[in-house]
C-alpha positions, -999 to +999 in steps of 0.1 A: +367-231+204+350-248+231+356-281+215+387-280+209+396-270+242+380-303+253+398-325+228+432-311+238+424-318+273+411-353+270+444-359+244+468-350+272+450-369+305+451-397+276+488-394+276+487-391+312+466-421+311+490-445+292+519-427+307+513-440+342+500-475+329+535-481+312+555-465+347+530-492+364+539-519+340+576-511+346+576-507+381+555-545+384+584-562+359+612-546+385+594-560+412+585-592+402+623-596+389+639-588+424+612-611+439+624-639+417+587-641+399+585-670+369+581-639+345+582-604+346+554-593+324+524-582+352+495-598+329+512-634+343+500-627+374+463-616+371+454-607+404+485-579+410+479-568+379+440-563+381+447-545+416+472-519+396+451-515+371+417-509+390+438-481+412+453-464+381+415-464+365+401-453+399+425-425+402+422-414+365+381-414+373+390-389+399+414-367+383+389-364+352+357-359+375+380-327+390+394-316+358+357-317+344+344-301+374+364-275+365+364-275+325+332-271+323+331-238+337+364-225+318+344-236+290+314-210+298+341-183+301+357-195+265+322-194+249+313-160+270+349-141+259+340-152+222+305-133+225+319-103+240+347-104+214+320-098+187+303-071+204+282-086+229+282-073+265+252-083+278+265-122+282+269-134+318+287-165+329+266-183+358+292-190+386+300-227+394+331-249+400+360-248+424+365-214+444+392-200+422+376-207+391+341-188+403+366-160+411+375-164+379+338-160+371+332-135+391+360-108+377+351-117+341+315-107+349+327-075+361+351-066+336+318-073+311+298-054+331+325-024+329+328-026+294+292-026+287+288+003+307+322+020+292+305+013+255+270+031+269+287+063+275+309+061+249+280+059+228+262+087+248+294+108+246+294+107+206+255+116+206+263+144+226+296+158+211+275+154+177+248+176+192+271+198+206+292+204+172+259+206+154+244+235+171+272+260+169+279+248+133+241+257+123+243+290+138+276+300+120+262+283+085+228+303+091+248+334+101+272+334+074+249+324+047+225+355+056+257+377+056+268+367+020+229+367+006+231+403+020+199+393+043+222+401+074+241+436+072+277+428+076+280+441+113+295+435+148+259+427+160+260+395+133+294+387+134+296+386+170+275+356+176+299+337+146+329+346+165+310+334+198+300+299+181+338+293+170+348+300+204+325+270+217+337+248+193+375+258+203+364+252+240+347+218+229+374+208+210+406+217+237+387+198+262+390+165+243+423+173+235+431+178+271+415+146+287+433+123+259+468+137+271+459+132+304+447+100+303+475+090+283+504+102+298+515+126+278+504+160+296+528+180+302+528+206+332+547+241+334+550+242+371+560+275+388+554+290+420+523+308+418+500+327+444+464+303+440+444+332+460+451+358+434+447+332+405+410+323+421+400+357+424+411+364+386+388+335+375+362+343+401+362+379+382+358+364+348+332+347+353+311+376+374+294+388+340+279+357+334+270+350+371+249+380+368+233+371+342+220+339+354+208+358+386+234+338+408+257+353+433+293+345+430+321+353+454+355+344+464+375+338+498+406+333+501+428+330+533+453+355+541+489+343+543+489+314+518+519+302+507+529+295+470+521+267+450+544+250+425+513+244+400+507+248+365+489+282+366+472+277+331+457+238+339+446+249+374+424+278+364+409+254+338+400+232+368+385+261+385+370+273+352+351+236+350+342+237+384+326+274+381+306+263+350+295+228+361+282+252+393+265+276+374+247+249+355+232+235+385+228+268+405+186+282+407+183+317+400+187+335+431+212+312+441+250+313+455+280+301+445+313+303+466+349+295+460+369+294+492+408+286+491+427+282+528+451+258+547+440+223+547+439+203+584+468+196+595+466+157+596+464+158+555+498+172+554+514+207+540+481+212+512+459+240+500+424+234+502+402+248+471+363+245+474+334+256+454+299+253+468+263+258+450+233+259+468+214+236+439+194+205+439+226+186+446+236+154+433+214+121+437+233+090+460+230+067+427+252+093+402+276+109+432+303+076+432+308+084+390+305+122+385+345+121+378+335+091+357+349+097+318+312+096+297+292+099+325+265+125+326+232+131+349+201+131+332+192+168+340+233+175+329+235+199+296+270+196+291+294+171+273+302+151+307+341+161+303+345+189+325+346+171+362+367+142+342+393+168+327+395+184+363+400+149+380+430+141+354+444+177+357+443+175+397+456+138+398+486+153+375+499+178+400+498+149+431+463+164+444+428+146+452+395+165+442+361+148+455+325+161+459+302+160+486+267+166+480+231+156+489+198+160+470+183+194+477+212+206+501+237+213+472+273+203+460+310+208+471+337+204+451+370+199+473+402+200+457+435+194+476+469+204+464+503+199+482+524+236+486+557+218+479+570+194+451+597+175+440+607+163+406+602+126+405+637+107+405+649+087+376+656+048+386 
């Protein structure tokens, strides 16, 4: 690819050189005819012809040097692009040449770096999903084989775990489907006036048993007189569930998780603010900017790395914002801002 590029570039400038030479010859011929010269062709006048040829040669030399200075780093980018197309995401191109070419090289290196990070997260996600699928499937298979062989009695005590594992599989598949719909813009929201305070209270109540089993105090604090918000109640509950599950995974035994809802500060406009806070170990400064990235998981995370990504996409679909605040050793706060009113987009 690089060789063909330089051959074409050389042929192009060779054509330009011949074109300039022909134009100069015709111009000199016309000028000689006007001045009454004995012969119009510039070779009859060696001195003038040599000066003209020397000027053309120097101009072409300067142009060729500039083109070579620009073409060499572009050739490096082309070679690197071929290697990236073959799956080598470790390639990097040295920055050299004019400022514009350096900017192109810098953008290319940034793109390859992101492709490499995405590929690594994809591989990690596939491994995690395989593990998450294998564990419940093994439990289901073992229990069903025991029931069929008569090792286990066919009672609720042995059928209950099978049902629970199928629910876990269904939740994982639903998370993957929700993420795919949200990222492709195909997710449809069923908006209706919703009492977010009541929705939060119901969500927190559904996790009280799980929180008690983990030895964590889970509470809800809703400000009185909140206006209703035009949201998809099912999707917003999905966001809250993901945040509470994530907090329960990191809150220590004897810890606390608080879900609060109130009016956002006046400078942010008419919005309702929801926060989910825990007093867990917190998030490191290196991990904090990436907690909402697709496929991203911290080293101590036990989930699939999809919950916060799904939450971010669902909140964004409602026209809101979600952010994370954390310091190591001081817990984590997830903050959601949702608009109180919503207008359907106008068609062009």
